[in-house]
C-alpha positions in Angstrom: 4.3 0.6 2.4 7.4 -0.5 0.3 8.8 -3.7 1.6 12.6 -4.2 1.2 13.0 -7.6 2.7 10.5 -10.4 3.5 10.8 -14.0 4.5 10.5 -16.8 2.0 10.2 -19.5 4.7 7.1 -21.0 6.1 5.7 -20.2 9.5 6.9 -23.6 10.8 10.5 -22.9 9.7 10.2 -19.4 11.3 9.2 -21.0 14.6 12.2 -23.4 14.4 14.4 -20.4 13.7 13.7 -19.1 17.2 15.8 -21.9 18.6 18.8 -21.0 16.4 21.3 -18.1 16.8 19.3 -15.0 16.1 22.0 -13.2 14.2 22.3 -16.1 11.6 18.6 -16.1 10.9 17.8 -12.4 11.1 15.9 -12.4 7.8 13.6 -15.0 9.2 12.5 -12.9 12.1 12.0 -9.4 10.8 11.0 -7.4 7.8 12.1 -4.0 6.8 9.8 -1.4 5.2 9.6 2.2 4.4 6.4 4.2 5.2 6.8 6.1 2.0 8.4 4.7 -1.2 9.7 8.2 -2.0 11.4 8.7 1.4 13.8 6.4 3.2 13.3 8.1 6.6 12.4 6.3 8.8 13.1 2.7 8.2 10.5 0.4 9.9 11.5 -2.9 11.3 8.7 -5.4 12.4 8.7 -9.0 13.4 7.2 -11.5 11.0 5.8 -13.7 13.8 4.7 -13.2 17.4 7.1 -13.7 20.3 10.3 -12.1 19.0 12.0 -10.6 22.0 13.1 -7.1 20.9 15.8 -6.6 23.5 17.4 -10.0 22.9 17.2 -9.6 19.1 18.6 -6.1 19.3 21.6 -7.2 21.4 22.4 -9.9 18.8 22.0 -7.5 15.9 23.5 -4.3 17.1 26.1 -3.9 14.4 23.4 -4.5 11.7 21.1 -1.9 13.3 24.0 0.6 13.7 24.8 0.3 10.0 21.1 0.9 9.1 20.9 3.8 11.6 23.9 5.5 10.1 22.5 5.0 6.6 18.9 6.1 7.1 19.1 8.3 10.3 16.1 6.8 12.0 14.4 3.4 12.7 10.9 2.6 13.9 10.5 -0.7 15.7 6.8 -1.6 15.4 4.6 -4.5 16.6 7.2 -6.0 19.0 4.8 -5.8 22.0 7.2 -3.8 24.2 6.2 -4.3 27.8 6.5 -0.8 29.4 9.3 1.5 30.5 11.7 -1.1 31.9 11.8 -3.0 28.6 12.2 0.3 26.8 15.3 1.1 28.9 16.7 -2.4 28.3 16.2 -1.9 24.6 18.2 1.4 24.7 21.0 -0.4 26.6 21.0 -3.2 24.0 21.2 -0.9 21.0 23.8 1.5 22.5 27.5 1.3 22.7 27.5 3.5 25.7 25.5 4.1 28.8 22.2 6.0 29.0 22.8 9.7 29.8 21.0 12.0 32.2 19.0 15.0 30.9 21.2 17.7 32.5 21.7 21.3 31.4 18.0 21.2 30.4 16.2 23.5 28.0 12.7 22.1 28.3 10.5 20.7 31.2 10.5 16.9 31.5 9.6 14.5 34.3 12.0 11.6 35.2 10.0 8.4 34.9 12.5 5.7 35.7 16.3 6.0 36.2 17.3 7.8 32.9 13.9 7.6 31.2 12.0 10.8 30.9 8.7 12.2 29.5 8.9 13.9 26.2 8.9 17.7 26.4 6.0 18.9 28.5 4.8 21.8 26.4 1.0 22.6 26.1 -0.8 20.2 23.8 -1.9 23.0 21.4 1.7 24.0 20.6 4.1 22.4 18.2 7.8 21.9 18.9 10.0 22.9 16.0 12.4 20.4 14.5 15.8 20.2 16.3 18.6 18.0 17.3 18.7 17.2 21.0 21.1 19.4 23.0 22.6 21.0 19.9 22.7 24.1 22.0 25.5 22.5 24.1 29.0 21.3 23.5 28.0 17.8 24.7 25.1 15.8 23.3 23.7 12.2 23.1 24.4 10.4 19.8 21.2 8.3 20.1 17.8 9.5 21.2 15.0 6.9 21.6 11.2 7.5 21.9 8.6 5.0 23.2 4.9 5.5 22.5 3.1 4.3 25.6 -0.1 6.0 24.5 -0.7 7.8 21.2 -2.8 10.9 21.2 -6.4 10.8 20.2 -5.6 13.2 17.4 -2.2 14.5 16.2 0.9 14.3 18.5 3.1 13.0 15.7 6.9 13.3 16.1 8.1 14.9 12.8 11.7 14.1 11.8 14.1 15.6 9.2 17.5 14.6 7.8 20.1 17.0 9.1 22.4 16.2 6.2 19.7 17.4 3.8 19.1 20.5 5.8 22.8 21.4 5.7 22.9 20.7 2.0 19.9 22.8 1.1 20.7 25.9 3.2 22.0 28.9 1.3 25.8 28.9 1.2 26.0 32.5 2.5 24.0 31.5 5.6 26.1 28.4 6.2 29.4 30.3 5.8 28.4 33.0 8.2 27.3 30.5 10.9 30.3 28.3 10.3 32.6 31.3 10.8 30.8 32.9 13.8 29.0 29.9 15.4 26.0 30.5 17.7 25.8 32.2 21.1 23.0 31.1 23.4 22.0 33.6 26.1 19.7 32.4 28.9 18.1 34.2 31.8 16.7 31.7 34.3 13.7 32.5 36.4 9.9 32.9 36.5 9.3 33.2 32.7 11.4 30.1 31.9 13.0 27.1 33.6 14.7 28.0 36.9 18.4 27.4 37.2 17.6 24.7 39.8 15.6 22.8 37.2 18.1 23.3 34.3 21.2 22.2 36.3 19.3 19.8 38.6 20.8 21.2 41.8 20.1 23.9 44.4 23.9 24.5 44.9 25.3 27.5 43.2 28.9 26.1 43.4 27.8 23.0 41.5 26.3 25.2 38.8 29.6 27.2 38.6 31.7 24.0 38.4 29.5 22.7 35.5 29.8 26.1 33.7 33.6 26.2 34.1 33.8 22.6 32.7 31.6 23.3 29.7 33.0 26.7 28.8 29.8 28.5 29.8 30.0 32.2 30.9 27.8 32.9 33.9 26.7 35.9 36.0 24.7 36.0 39.2 22.5 38.8 40.2 21.4 37.8 43.7 19.6 34.5 43.0 19.2 35.2 39.3 21.5 33.5 36.8 22.5 34.5 33.3 24.6 32.2 31.1 26.2 32.7 27.7 27.7 29.9 25.6 29.1 29.8 22.1 28.6 26.5 20.4 28.9 24.9 17.0 26.5 25.8 14.1 27.4 22.8 12.0 29.2 19.5 12.9 30.8 16.5 11.2 29.4 13.2 12.1 32.2 11.1 13.9 31.3 7.9 12.1 30.2 8.9 8.6 32.2 12.1 8.2 29.1 13.8 6.8 28.3 17.5 7.6 25.1 18.2 9.4 23.2 21.4 10.4 23.5 21.1 14.2 22.3 24.0 16.4 19.2 25.4 18.0 19.5 29.0 16.9 16.0 28.9 15.4 14.5 27.6 18.7 16.2 30.1 21.0 15.9 33.1 18.7 13.4 35.6 19.9 11.6 35.5 16.5 10.6 31.9 17.2 8.0 33.3 19.7 4.5 34.2 18.6 4.2 37.9 17.9 1.9 38.6 20.9 4.3 36.9 23.3 7.3 38.6 21.8 5.8 42.1 22.0 4.7 41.4 25.5 8.2 40.4 26.6 9.8 43.5 25.0 7.2 45.7 26.7 8.3 44.3 30.1 12.0 43.5 29.7 15.1 44.7 28.1 16.5 42.5 25.3 19.4 41.2 27.4 17.0 40.1 30.1 14.5 38.1 28.1 14.4 34.4 29.1 16.4 33.1 26.1 17.8 34.3 22.8 20.4 33.3 20.1 23.0 35.5 18.5 26.0 34.9 16.2 29.0 33.8 18.3 30.4 37.3 18.3 27.3 38.6 19.9 25.8 40.3 16.8 22.2 39.8 16.0 20.9 37.0 13.8 18.6 38.4 11.2 15.0 37.2 11.6 14.9 36.6 7.8 17.8 34.1 8.3 15.9 32.3 11.0 12.9 32.2 8.6 14.9 30.6 5.8 16.3 28.0 8.2 12.7 27.1 9.3 11.6 26.9 5.7 14.3 24.3 5.0 13.2 22.3 8.0 9.6 22.3 6.8 10.7 21.2 3.3 12.5 18.2 4.8 9.9 17.3 7.5 8.7 13.7 7.5 5.6 12.9 9.6 4.3 9.5 10.7 1.6 8.6 13.1 2.5 6.8 16.3 1.1 3.4 17.1 1.0 2.2 20.7 4.3 0.3 21.5 6.3 2.0 18.7 10.0 2.7 19.4 11.7 5.4 17.3 15.5 5.4 17.4 17.3 8.4 15.9 20.9 9.1 15.3 20.8 12.5 17.0 23.3 14.1 14.7 21.8 12.8 11.5 18.1 13.4 12.3 16.2 16.2 13.9 12.9 15.7 15.7 9.9 17.8 16.9 6.3 17.4 18.0 2.9 18.2 16.4 0.0 19.6 18.5 -2.4 17.0 19.8 -5.8 16.3 21.4 -6.4 13.8 24.2 -3.9 11.9 26.4 -0.5 11.3 24.9 2.4 9.6 26.6 5.7 9.4 24.7 8.8 8.6 26.8 12.4 9.4 25.9 15.9 8.0 26.7 19.3 9.1 25.4 22.6 7.4 25.2 26.2 7.6 24.0 27.3 11.0 25.1 29.5 12.8 22.5 
């Protein structure tokens, strides 16, 4: 590991520093590292002595952490002995400038663990989850997403991350221009083969679904108890704090070509294209070329950074600056998620 900052004080002085204002003696309590000297994502912050209270330290140093998060895109807090889900939620509240947000208008199955803390996406362990920015398929998203490793997998289960600024910069200009001009249309058919509309909208009341859709600019159509929605959203975005352009959509996740060939062929043998569970198009409704989706995925792979979870790790991402995913795993794995600062 490459160490950027370490203490020059003795352990005795460090213990004394605990009785002083934390923000004045920040360098005496933590060290900053990079997992890879050739890559500044993620930054790793660890205590230099036992007993540093992560929640209290974070609340005192929020501006410092915010500046680092905007610079690097992601921070891992390691070896702070986080004591379970409640302390994880308190940490998110401490590092955030806004409240935790609910996981509504869902695209993946999760279980609510505590208040606004959820399990990470509950996909089969043998499947990977492609890199993506949380809720980039929507017009509203969280600015921060935080992960807590309560139990690392026996094998695998890493959370790959990638700098969305670099993805934007590396994409072919022709692809970018077309997406910027047309945007992305997400089409979803809720039902047996995907999440139900009751799960996605967290209600059994059709009127509440319709009110949400009207508010968010989502077209909807009922066919008895079946629901279809269409929404045109951004393909790229400008970060509100840094002004940097980022690749910010989930076209590559929703597009039918993201499915394995067998599954895709099976769906098309049973369903018409406009009734498959989900798909992505250009904003004008025209098809996105599979070759374009392949090029987007290639850039994500080039920018992918993988690190292994340690029990108790917390990973904080600026959700616009950094994409995340999940690697396949073996054995029990428990990674919890909380989101904040709705944008």
